[in-house]
Structures are given as structure tokens and as C-alpha cells.
Biopython code that builds the backbone (N, CA, C, O; Angstrom):
import numpy as np
from Bio.PDB.StructureBuilder import StructureBuilder

atoms = [
    (1, "UNK", "N", (-61.661, -52.626, -20.689)),
    (1, "UNK", "CA", (-62.263, -53.037, -19.590)),
    (1, "UNK", "C", (-63.260, -54.184, -19.458)),
    (1, "UNK", "O", (-64.210, -54.317, -20.229)),
    (2, "UNK", "N", (-62.987, -55.029, -18.412)),
    (2, "UNK", "CA", (-63.370, -56.521, -18.451)),
    (2, "UNK", "C", (-64.339, -56.271, -17.199)),
    (2, "UNK", "O", (-64.136, -55.331, -16.431)),
    (3, "UNK", "N", (-65.296, -57.076, -17.055)),
    (3, "UNK", "CA", (-66.201, -57.324, -15.536)),
    (3, "UNK", "C", (-66.341, -58.624, -15.009)),
    (3, "UNK", "O", (-67.232, -59.383, -15.390)),
    (4, "UNK", "N", (-65.404, -58.955, -14.047)),
    (4, "UNK", "CA", (-65.349, -60.266, -13.441)),
    (4, "UNK", "C", (-66.349, -60.346, -12.237)),
    (4, "UNK", "O", (-66.889, -59.358, -11.740)),
    (5, "UNK", "N", (-66.543, -61.714, -11.803)),
    (5, "UNK", "CA", (-67.148, -61.882, -10.575)),
    (5, "UNK", "C", (-66.411, -62.679, -9.726)),
    (5, "UNK", "O", (-66.031, -63.805, -10.048)),
    (6, "UNK", "N", (-66.156, -62.095, -8.515)),
    (6, "UNK", "CA", (-65.375, -62.775, -7.344)),
    (6, "UNK", "C", (-66.364, -63.845, -6.785)),
    (6, "UNK", "O", (-67.582, -63.765, -6.629)),
    (7, "UNK", "N", (-65.467, -64.909, -6.516)),
    (7, "UNK", "CA", (-65.839, -66.225, -6.056)),
    (7, "UNK", "C", (-66.001, -66.286, -4.510)),
    (7, "UNK", "O", (-65.504, -65.368, -3.858)),
    (8, "UNK", "N", (-66.631, -67.256, -3.893)),
    (8, "UNK", "CA", (-67.149, -66.902, -2.416)),
    (8, "UNK", "C", (-66.056, -67.177, -1.686)),
    (8, "UNK", "O", (-66.374, -67.621, -0.582)),
    (9, "UNK", "N", (-64.468, -67.064, -1.915)),
    (9, "UNK", "CA", (-63.584, -66.669, -1.294)),
    (9, "UNK", "C", (-62.731, -65.270, -1.633)),
    (9, "UNK", "O", (-61.764, -64.742, -1.085)),
    (10, "UNK", "N", (-63.393, -64.983, -2.576)),
    (10, "UNK", "CA", (-63.266, -63.057, -2.629)),
    (10, "UNK", "C", (-61.921, -63.077, -3.847)),
    (10, "UNK", "O", (-61.174, -62.108, -3.990)),
    (11, "UNK", "N", (-61.801, -64.319, -4.630)),
    (11, "UNK", "CA", (-60.796, -64.455, -5.462)),
    (11, "UNK", "C", (-61.516, -63.837, -6.895)),
    (11, "UNK", "O", (-62.736, -63.836, -7.056)),
    (12, "UNK", "N", (-60.665, -63.379, -7.777)),
    (12, "UNK", "CA", (-61.002, -63.133, -9.036)),
    (12, "UNK", "C", (-60.043, -63.350, -10.315)),
    (12, "UNK", "O", (-58.823, -63.211, -10.231)),
    (13, "UNK", "N", (-60.670, -63.685, -11.444)),
    (13, "UNK", "CA", (-59.697, -63.967, -12.744)),
    (13, "UNK", "C", (-59.475, -62.880, -13.477)),
    (13, "UNK", "O", (-60.379, -62.209, -13.974)),
    (14, "UNK", "N", (-58.359, -62.659, -13.578)),
    (14, "UNK", "CA", (-58.028, -61.756, -14.399)),
    (14, "UNK", "C", (-58.166, -62.070, -15.995)),
    (14, "UNK", "O", (-57.432, -62.985, -16.371)),
    (15, "UNK", "N", (-58.784, -61.613, -16.755)),
    (15, "UNK", "CA", (-58.944, -61.723, -17.875)),
    (15, "UNK", "C", (-57.846, -61.895, -18.963)),
    (15, "UNK", "O", (-57.320, -60.809, -19.208)),
    (16, "UNK", "N", (-57.384, -62.829, -19.625)),
    (16, "UNK", "CA", (-56.232, -63.128, -20.403)),
    (16, "UNK", "C", (-55.589, -62.092, -21.106)),
    (16, "UNK", "O", (-54.374, -61.965, -21.256)),
    (17, "UNK", "N", (-56.790, -61.112, -21.671)),
    (17, "UNK", "CA", (-56.462, -60.087, -22.348)),
    (17, "UNK", "C", (-55.747, -59.117, -21.814)),
    (17, "UNK", "O", (-54.815, -58.554, -22.389)),
    (18, "UNK", "N", (-56.184, -58.850, -20.577)),
    (18, "UNK", "CA", (-55.502, -58.359, -19.760)),
    (18, "UNK", "C", (-54.180, -58.571, -18.954)),
    (18, "UNK", "O", (-53.540, -57.632, -18.482)),
    (19, "UNK", "N", (-53.899, -59.616, -18.860)),
    (19, "UNK", "CA", (-52.813, -60.214, -18.020)),
    (19, "UNK", "C", (-51.587, -60.023, -19.214)),
    (19, "UNK", "O", (-50.445, -59.671, -18.919)),
    (20, "UNK", "N", (-52.038, -60.321, -20.615)),
    (20, "UNK", "CA", (-50.838, -59.894, -21.648)),
    (20, "UNK", "C", (-50.655, -58.622, -21.606)),
    (20, "UNK", "O", (-49.490, -58.257, -21.452)),
    (21, "UNK", "N", (-51.647, -57.650, -21.718)),
    (21, "UNK", "CA", (-51.194, -56.211, -21.357)),
    (21, "UNK", "C", (-50.299, -55.903, -20.605)),
    (21, "UNK", "O", (-49.470, -55.039, -20.891)),
    (22, "UNK", "N", (-50.307, -56.566, -19.491)),
    (22, "UNK", "CA", (-48.999, -56.329, -18.241)),
    (22, "UNK", "C", (-47.854, -57.346, -18.277)),
    (22, "UNK", "O", (-46.879, -57.332, -17.526)),
    (23, "UNK", "N", (-48.097, -58.204, -19.222)),
    (23, "UNK", "CA", (-47.037, -59.020, -19.109)),
    (23, "UNK", "C", (-47.256, -60.234, -17.871)),
    (23, "UNK", "O", (-46.397, -61.069, -17.589)),
    (24, "UNK", "N", (-48.635, -60.118, -17.199)),
    (24, "UNK", "CA", (-48.463, -61.249, -15.948)),
    (24, "UNK", "C", (-48.474, -62.335, -16.564)),
    (24, "UNK", "O", (-49.076, -62.537, -17.618)),
    (25, "UNK", "N", (-47.610, -63.358, -15.773)),
    (25, "UNK", "CA", (-47.556, -64.871, -16.069)),
    (25, "UNK", "C", (-47.780, -65.614, -14.906)),
    (25, "UNK", "O", (-47.953, -65.056, -13.822)),
    (26, "UNK", "N", (-47.794, -67.050, -15.069)),
    (26, "UNK", "CA", (-48.289, -68.025, -13.671)),
    (26, "UNK", "C", (-47.201, -67.486, -12.975)),
    (26, "UNK", "O", (-46.178, -67.245, -13.615)),
    (27, "UNK", "N", (-47.259, -67.183, -11.405)),
    (27, "UNK", "CA", (-46.402, -66.926, -10.452)),
    (27, "UNK", "C", (-45.944, -65.585, -10.494)),
    (27, "UNK", "O", (-45.137, -65.360, -9.592)),
    (28, "UNK", "N", (-46.146, -64.760, -11.122)),
    (28, "UNK", "CA", (-45.838, -63.319, -11.081)),
    (28, "UNK", "C", (-46.017, -62.985, -9.832)),
    (28, "UNK", "O", (-46.738, -63.764, -9.209)),
    (29, "UNK", "N", (-45.474, -61.804, -9.069)),
    (29, "UNK", "CA", (-46.042, -61.224, -7.828)),
    (29, "UNK", "C", (-46.450, -59.849, -8.447)),
    (29, "UNK", "O", (-45.924, -59.227, -9.370)),
    (30, "UNK", "N", (-47.483, -59.567, -7.716)),
    (30, "UNK", "CA", (-48.026, -58.552, -8.289)),
    (30, "UNK", "C", (-48.517, -57.713, -6.364)),
    (30, "UNK", "O", (-48.827, -58.351, -5.358)),
    (31, "UNK", "N", (-48.412, -56.341, -6.498)),
    (31, "UNK", "CA", (-48.836, -55.344, -5.363)),
    (31, "UNK", "C", (-50.160, -55.174, -5.588)),
    (31, "UNK", "O", (-50.524, -54.882, -6.727)),
    (32, "UNK", "N", (-51.318, -55.363, -4.303)),
    (32, "UNK", "CA", (-52.717, -55.304, -4.447)),
    (32, "UNK", "C", (-52.859, -53.941, -3.381)),
    (32, "UNK", "O", (-52.482, -54.074, -2.217)),
    (33, "UNK", "N", (-53.446, -52.584, -3.875)),
    (33, "UNK", "CA", (-53.590, -51.717, -3.097)),
    (33, "UNK", "C", (-55.039, -51.310, -3.189)),
    (33, "UNK", "O", (-55.598, -51.397, -4.282)),
    (34, "UNK", "N", (-55.679, -50.882, -2.153)),
    (34, "UNK", "CA", (-57.214, -50.244, -2.401)),
    (34, "UNK", "C", (-56.857, -49.041, -2.148)),
    (34, "UNK", "O", (-55.937, -48.652, -1.429)),
    (35, "UNK", "N", (-57.784, -48.311, -2.902)),
    (35, "UNK", "CA", (-57.887, -46.607, -3.126)),
    (35, "UNK", "C", (-59.261, -46.168, -3.014)),
    (35, "UNK", "O", (-59.938, -46.435, -4.007)),
    (36, "UNK", "N", (-59.719, -45.705, -2.290)),
    (36, "UNK", "CA", (-61.081, -45.227, -2.143)),
    (36, "UNK", "C", (-62.057, -46.537, -2.542)),
    (36, "UNK", "O", (-62.112, -47.570, -1.874)),
    (37, "UNK", "N", (-62.505, -46.382, -3.270)),
    (37, "UNK", "CA", (-63.343, -47.591, -3.728)),
    (37, "UNK", "C", (-63.201, -48.140, -4.868)),
    (37, "UNK", "O", (-64.199, -48.327, -5.564)),
    (38, "UNK", "N", (-61.855, -48.540, -5.332)),
    (38, "UNK", "CA", (-61.460, -49.452, -6.127)),
    (38, "UNK", "C", (-60.058, -50.160, -5.747)),
    (38, "UNK", "O", (-59.310, -49.802, -4.837)),
    (39, "UNK", "N", (-59.908, -50.970, -6.415)),
    (39, "UNK", "CA", (-58.576, -51.862, -5.952)),
    (39, "UNK", "C", (-57.727, -51.657, -7.383)),
    (39, "UNK", "O", (-58.174, -51.602, -8.528)),
    (40, "UNK", "N", (-56.143, -51.551, -6.842)),
    (40, "UNK", "CA", (-55.079, -51.387, -8.389)),
    (40, "UNK", "C", (-54.301, -52.737, -8.032)),
    (40, "UNK", "O", (-53.981, -53.111, -6.903)),
    (41, "UNK", "N", (-54.144, -53.176, -8.855)),
    (41, "UNK", "CA", (-52.940, -54.432, -9.203)),
    (41, "UNK", "C", (-51.985, -54.024, -10.153)),
    (41, "UNK", "O", (-52.187, -53.646, -11.306)),
    (42, "UNK", "N", (-50.601, -54.178, -9.360)),
    (42, "UNK", "CA", (-49.725, -53.674, -10.192)),
    (42, "UNK", "C", (-48.578, -54.557, -9.947)),
    (42, "UNK", "O", (-48.091, -54.787, -8.840)),
    (43, "UNK", "N", (-48.155, -55.072, -11.168)),
    (43, "UNK", "CA", (-47.383, -56.170, -11.536)),
    (43, "UNK", "C", (-45.974, -55.480, -10.969)),
    (43, "UNK", "O", (-45.468, -54.380, -11.191)),
    (44, "UNK", "N", (-45.429, -56.967, -9.875)),
    (44, "UNK", "CA", (-43.837, -56.294, -9.207)),
    (44, "UNK", "C", (-42.755, -56.799, -10.372)),
    (44, "UNK", "O", (-43.001, -57.807, -11.035)),
    (45, "UNK", "N", (-41.681, -56.114, -10.547)),
    (45, "UNK", "CA", (-40.758, -56.455, -11.197)),
    (45, "UNK", "C", (-39.880, -57.792, -10.684)),
    (45, "UNK", "O", (-39.379, -57.815, -9.560)),
    (46, "UNK", "N", (-39.745, -58.970, -11.692)),
    (46, "UNK", "CA", (-38.854, -59.947, -11.636)),
    (46, "UNK", "C", (-37.796, -59.881, -10.581)),
    (46, "UNK", "O", (-37.974, -60.483, -9.522)),
    (47, "UNK", "N", (-36.903, -59.316, -10.757)),
    (47, "UNK", "CA", (-35.475, -58.583, -10.143)),
    (47, "UNK", "C", (-35.744, -57.186, -9.689)),
    (47, "UNK", "O", (-35.744, -56.145, -10.347)),
    (48, "UNK", "N", (-36.006, -57.421, -8.234)),
    (48, "UNK", "CA", (-36.208, -55.863, -7.928)),
    (48, "UNK", "C", (-35.008, -54.901, -7.579)),
    (48, "UNK", "O", (-35.197, -53.686, -7.524)),
    (49, "UNK", "N", (-33.970, -55.373, -7.382)),
    (49, "UNK", "CA", (-33.043, -54.822, -7.174)),
    (49, "UNK", "C", (-32.066, -54.276, -8.411)),
    (49, "UNK", "O", (-31.460, -53.211, -8.293)),
    (50, "UNK", "N", (-31.958, -55.188, -9.733)),
    (50, "UNK", "CA", (-32.007, -54.916, -10.864)),
    (50, "UNK", "C", (-32.935, -53.499, -11.394)),
    (50, "UNK", "O", (-32.534, -52.487, -11.969)),
    (51, "UNK", "N", (-34.215, -53.855, -10.979)),
    (51, "UNK", "CA", (-35.088, -52.705, -11.410)),
    (51, "UNK", "C", (-34.289, -51.357, -10.739)),
    (51, "UNK", "O", (-33.734, -50.434, -11.335)),
    (52, "UNK", "N", (-34.402, -51.532, -9.636)),
    (52, "UNK", "CA", (-33.594, -50.291, -8.754)),
    (52, "UNK", "C", (-32.708, -49.655, -8.948)),
    (52, "UNK", "O", (-32.674, -48.451, -8.694)),
    (53, "UNK", "N", (-31.563, -50.461, -9.560)),
    (53, "UNK", "CA", (-30.329, -49.971, -9.730)),
    (53, "UNK", "C", (-30.353, -49.315, -11.566)),
    (53, "UNK", "O", (-29.513, -48.630, -12.150)),
    (54, "UNK", "N", (-31.617, -49.856, -12.032)),
    (54, "UNK", "CA", (-31.759, -49.154, -13.611)),
    (54, "UNK", "C", (-32.562, -47.751, -13.585)),
    (54, "UNK", "O", (-32.620, -46.996, -14.556)),
    (55, "UNK", "N", (-33.257, -47.480, -12.162)),
    (55, "UNK", "CA", (-33.608, -46.004, -11.810)),
    (55, "UNK", "C", (-32.877, -45.011, -12.307)),
    (55, "UNK", "O", (-33.256, -44.055, -12.983)),
    (56, "UNK", "N", (-31.524, -45.361, -11.838)),
    (56, "UNK", "CA", (-30.084, -44.073, -11.823)),
    (56, "UNK", "C", (-29.641, -43.980, -13.291)),
    (56, "UNK", "O", (-29.013, -43.011, -13.715)),
    (57, "UNK", "N", (-29.976, -44.969, -14.002)),
    (57, "UNK", "CA", (-29.380, -45.285, -15.092)),
    (57, "UNK", "C", (-28.830, -43.828, -16.202)),
    (57, "UNK", "O", (-27.774, -43.718, -16.825)),
    (58, "UNK", "N", (-29.829, -43.010, -16.132)),
    (58, "UNK", "CA", (-29.906, -42.035, -16.742)),
    (58, "UNK", "C", (-29.432, -40.704, -16.256)),
    (58, "UNK", "O", (-29.381, -39.688, -16.950)),
    (59, "UNK", "N", (-29.116, -40.795, -15.096)),
    (59, "UNK", "CA", (-28.648, -39.586, -14.181)),
    (59, "UNK", "C", (-27.301, -39.173, -14.740)),
    (59, "UNK", "O", (-26.430, -40.023, -14.921)),
    (60, "UNK", "N", (-27.097, -37.845, -15.031)),
    (60, "UNK", "CA", (-25.640, -37.655, -15.444)),
    (60, "UNK", "C", (-24.666, -37.223, -14.376)),
    (60, "UNK", "O", (-24.749, -36.060, -13.983)),
    (61, "UNK", "N", (-24.022, -37.786, -14.012)),
    (61, "UNK", "CA", (-22.716, -37.349, -12.757)),
    (61, "UNK", "C", (-23.064, -38.428, -11.844)),
    (61, "UNK", "O", (-23.925, -39.285, -12.044)),
    (62, "UNK", "N", (-22.433, -38.324, -10.986)),
    (62, "UNK", "CA", (-22.461, -39.286, -9.577)),
    (62, "UNK", "C", (-23.118, -38.629, -8.837)),
    (62, "UNK", "O", (-23.008, -37.414, -8.669)),
    (63, "UNK", "N", (-24.133, -39.607, -8.133)),
    (63, "UNK", "CA", (-25.260, -39.061, -6.948)),
    (63, "UNK", "C", (-24.300, -38.738, -5.724)),
    (63, "UNK", "O", (-24.744, -37.938, -4.901)),
    (64, "UNK", "N", (-23.282, -39.164, -5.552)),
    (64, "UNK", "CA", (-22.192, -38.721, -4.476)),
    (64, "UNK", "C", (-21.671, -37.541, -4.668)),
    (64, "UNK", "O", (-21.528, -36.729, -3.753)),
    (65, "UNK", "N", (-21.339, -37.331, -5.868)),
    (65, "UNK", "CA", (-21.031, -35.889, -6.221)),
    (65, "UNK", "C", (-21.849, -34.755, -6.084)),
    (65, "UNK", "O", (-21.583, -33.650, -5.612)),
    (66, "UNK", "N", (-23.018, -35.256, -6.629)),
    (66, "UNK", "CA", (-24.183, -34.339, -6.382)),
    (66, "UNK", "C", (-24.645, -33.857, -4.668)),
    (66, "UNK", "O", (-25.081, -32.778, -4.266)),
    (67, "UNK", "N", (-24.368, -35.025, -3.974)),
    (67, "UNK", "CA", (-24.871, -34.818, -2.659)),
    (67, "UNK", "C", (-23.779, -34.039, -1.917)),
    (67, "UNK", "O", (-24.181, -33.489, -0.892)),
    (68, "UNK", "N", (-22.241, -33.844, -2.272)),
    (68, "UNK", "CA", (-21.265, -33.365, -2.113)),
    (68, "UNK", "C", (-21.321, -31.811, -2.382)),
    (68, "UNK", "O", (-21.071, -30.918, -1.572)),
    (69, "UNK", "N", (-21.657, -31.704, -3.531)),
    (69, "UNK", "CA", (-22.141, -30.407, -3.885)),
    (69, "UNK", "C", (-23.102, -29.511, -3.513)),
    (69, "UNK", "O", (-23.011, -28.283, -3.542)),
    (70, "UNK", "N", (-24.292, -30.371, -3.061)),
    (70, "UNK", "CA", (-25.324, -29.685, -1.990)),
    (70, "UNK", "C", (-25.022, -29.352, -1.142)),
    (70, "UNK", "O", (-25.293, -28.187, -0.852)),
    (71, "UNK", "N", (-24.266, -30.190, -0.216)),
    (71, "UNK", "CA", (-23.564, -30.047, 1.051)),
    (71, "UNK", "C", (-22.671, -28.933, 1.210)),
    (71, "UNK", "O", (-22.687, -28.461, 2.347)),
    (72, "UNK", "N", (-21.823, -28.326, 0.310)),
    (72, "UNK", "CA", (-21.048, -27.697, -0.040)),
    (72, "UNK", "C", (-21.795, -25.849, -0.169)),
    (72, "UNK", "O", (-21.378, -24.724, 0.109)),
    (73, "UNK", "N", (-22.994, -26.397, -0.712)),
    (73, "UNK", "CA", (-23.590, -24.951, -0.925)),
    (73, "UNK", "C", (-24.154, -24.701, 0.108)),
    (73, "UNK", "O", (-24.077, -23.556, 0.553)),
    (74, "UNK", "N", (-24.895, -25.711, 0.801)),
    (74, "UNK", "CA", (-25.487, -25.388, 2.364)),
    (74, "UNK", "C", (-24.430, -25.095, 3.294)),
    (74, "UNK", "O", (-24.780, -24.351, 4.209)),
    (75, "UNK", "N", (-23.608, -25.356, 3.305)),
    (75, "UNK", "CA", (-22.174, -24.873, 4.358)),
    (75, "UNK", "C", (-22.090, -23.530, 4.130)),
    (75, "UNK", "O", (-22.302, -22.742, 5.051)),
    (76, "UNK", "N", (-21.690, -23.006, 2.569)),
    (76, "UNK", "CA", (-21.380, -21.632, 2.096)),
    (76, "UNK", "C", (-22.431, -20.763, 2.881)),
    (76, "UNK", "O", (-22.182, -19.911, 3.734)),
    (77, "UNK", "N", (-23.641, -21.156, 2.418)),
    (77, "UNK", "CA", (-24.588, -20.076, 3.025)),
    (77, "UNK", "C", (-25.208, -20.008, 4.385)),
    (77, "UNK", "O", (-26.014, -19.131, 4.696)),
    (78, "UNK", "N", (-24.853, -20.851, 5.093)),
    (78, "UNK", "CA", (-24.514, -20.768, 6.726)),
    (78, "UNK", "C", (-23.516, -20.094, 7.123)),
    (78, "UNK", "O", (-23.851, -19.183, 7.881)),
    (79, "UNK", "N", (-22.486, -20.160, 6.936)),
    (79, "UNK", "CA", (-21.154, -19.302, 6.851)),
    (79, "UNK", "C", (-21.479, -17.778, 6.557)),
    (79, "UNK", "O", (-21.157, -16.822, 7.262)),
    (80, "UNK", "N", (-22.249, -17.755, 5.259)),
    (80, "UNK", "CA", (-22.571, -16.404, 5.113)),
    (80, "UNK", "C", (-23.396, -15.857, 6.075)),
    (80, "UNK", "O", (-23.057, -14.865, 6.720)),
    (81, "UNK", "N", (-24.460, -16.425, 6.224)),
    (81, "UNK", "CA", (-25.411, -16.201, 7.166)),
    (81, "UNK", "C", (-24.544, -15.707, 8.509)),
    (81, "UNK", "O", (-24.291, -14.559, 8.873)),
    (82, "UNK", "N", (-24.299, -16.572, 8.919)),
    (82, "UNK", "CA", (-23.704, -16.580, 10.490)),
    (82, "UNK", "C", (-22.528, -15.261, 10.268)),
    (82, "UNK", "O", (-22.597, -14.330, 11.071)),
    (83, "UNK", "N", (-21.783, -15.229, 9.497)),
    (83, "UNK", "CA", (-20.474, -14.296, 9.333)),
    (83, "UNK", "C", (-21.430, -12.979, 9.357)),
    (83, "UNK", "O", (-20.969, -12.165, 10.157)),
    (84, "UNK", "N", (-22.411, -12.601, 8.836)),
    (84, "UNK", "CA", (-23.287, -11.582, 8.751)),
    (84, "UNK", "C", (-23.744, -11.195, 10.099)),
    (84, "UNK", "O", (-23.718, -10.005, 10.416)),
    (85, "UNK", "N", (-24.225, -12.234, 11.046)),
    (85, "UNK", "CA", (-24.552, -12.050, 12.425)),
    (85, "UNK", "C", (-23.511, -11.528, 13.178)),
    (85, "UNK", "O", (-23.816, -10.620, 13.952)),
    (86, "UNK", "N", (-22.338, -11.893, 13.135)),
    (86, "UNK", "CA", (-21.037, -11.761, 14.218)),
    (86, "UNK", "C", (-20.496, -10.322, 13.636)),
    (86, "UNK", "O", (-19.981, -9.568, 14.461)),
    (87, "UNK", "N", (-20.559, -10.002, 12.613)),
    (87, "UNK", "CA", (-19.494, -9.011, 11.887)),
    (87, "UNK", "C", (-18.883, -7.858, 12.555)),
    (87, "UNK", "O", (-17.732, -7.442, 12.425)),
    (88, "UNK", "N", (-19.942, -7.351, 13.376)),
    (88, "UNK", "CA", (-19.977, -6.263, 14.376)),
    (88, "UNK", "C", (-19.472, -6.509, 15.603)),
    (88, "UNK", "O", (-19.289, -5.471, 16.238)),
    (89, "UNK", "N", (-19.224, -7.354, 16.087)),
    (89, "UNK", "CA", (-18.807, -7.731, 17.769)),
    (89, "UNK", "C", (-17.661, -7.300, 17.991)),
    (89, "UNK", "O", (-16.787, -7.450, 17.137)),
    (90, "UNK", "N", (-17.448, -6.776, 18.981)),
    (90, "UNK", "CA", (-16.078, -6.810, 19.417)),
    (90, "UNK", "C", (-15.498, -7.774, 20.262)),
    (90, "UNK", "O", (-16.277, -8.588, 20.759)),
    (91, "UNK", "N", (-14.510, -7.846, 20.487)),
    (91, "UNK", "CA", (-13.781, -9.120, 21.784)),
    (91, "UNK", "C", (-14.249, -8.229, 22.944)),
    (91, "UNK", "O", (-14.397, -7.009, 23.017)),
    (92, "UNK", "N", (-14.441, -9.249, 23.851)),
    (92, "UNK", "CA", (-14.944, -8.535, 25.065)),
    (92, "UNK", "C", (-13.354, -8.446, 26.095)),
    (92, "UNK", "O", (-12.361, -9.164, 26.212)),
    (93, "UNK", "N", (-13.665, -7.585, 26.490)),
    (93, "UNK", "CA", (-12.411, -7.035, 27.421)),
    (93, "UNK", "C", (-12.246, -7.788, 28.553)),
    (93, "UNK", "O", (-13.239, -8.293, 29.077)),
    (94, "UNK", "N", (-10.935, -7.975, 29.105)),
    (94, "UNK", "CA", (-10.700, -8.830, 30.208)),
    (94, "UNK", "C", (-10.913, -7.803, 31.519)),
    (94, "UNK", "O", (-10.213, -6.792, 31.576)),
    (95, "UNK", "N", (-11.806, -8.060, 32.473)),
    (95, "UNK", "CA", (-11.933, -7.569, 33.613)),
    (95, "UNK", "C", (-10.912, -7.902, 34.693)),
    (95, "UNK", "O", (-10.498, -9.058, 34.781)),
    (96, "UNK", "N", (-10.474, -6.923, 35.540)),
    (96, "UNK", "CA", (-9.389, -7.445, 36.633)),
    (96, "UNK", "C", (-10.046, -7.527, 37.922)),
    (96, "UNK", "O", (-9.417, -7.901, 38.912)),
]
sb = StructureBuilder()
sb.init_structure("model")
sb.init_model(0)
sb.init_chain("A")
sb.init_seg("    ")
for serial, (resi, resn, name, xyz) in enumerate(atoms, 1):
    if name == "N":
        sb.init_residue(resn, " ", resi, " ")
    sb.init_atom(name, np.array(xyz, "f"), 0.0, 1.0, " ", f" {name:<3s}", serial, name[0])
structure = sb.get_structure()
């Protein structure tokens, strides 16, 4: 942990040791977030698209297939639920 002083513009210099720990280089983008009584600085990925594509890399199988399977299960549950509700009804007789 390091202690730094803010400038009159509110700027701070992140110590070299801390920058090296997270790989912060000149021109890097960071996300600054105020949480309660402290500020967090998060290094943003250089290529956000590539980063997001890598999130699902370890997922076994297709996400589309997983979604379709979930929808089939939902449909089965709904059908079972409604079949039980209407099982004992009789067709209405036509009135003359």
C-alpha cells in the first residue's frame, strides 16, 4: 500500500510498483469507481471484444443448445401444469 497526495486538480500519481503489479502502462484505460468512502481503479482490457469472447471459452457445449434445452424443460413443466388443471373438464353441450 502506498500513500499519495492529490494535486490541486484532484490528480494522483499511481506509484510505479503498483502500476507494474497490474500492468498499467501509459495510455492504458482504467475504470474509476467510488465505493462508499474509497475509490477503486480497474485496468480495462486492451481489446474488450477479445476479452468478452474469452469469457465463455471454458464453457462445455453450445450456449445456444443450453438455452434450447432450458426452453424445452420450461415448456414441459408448463404443459404438465396445465394438463393437470384441465384434465377433469368435460366438453360443453350445445344448447338448442
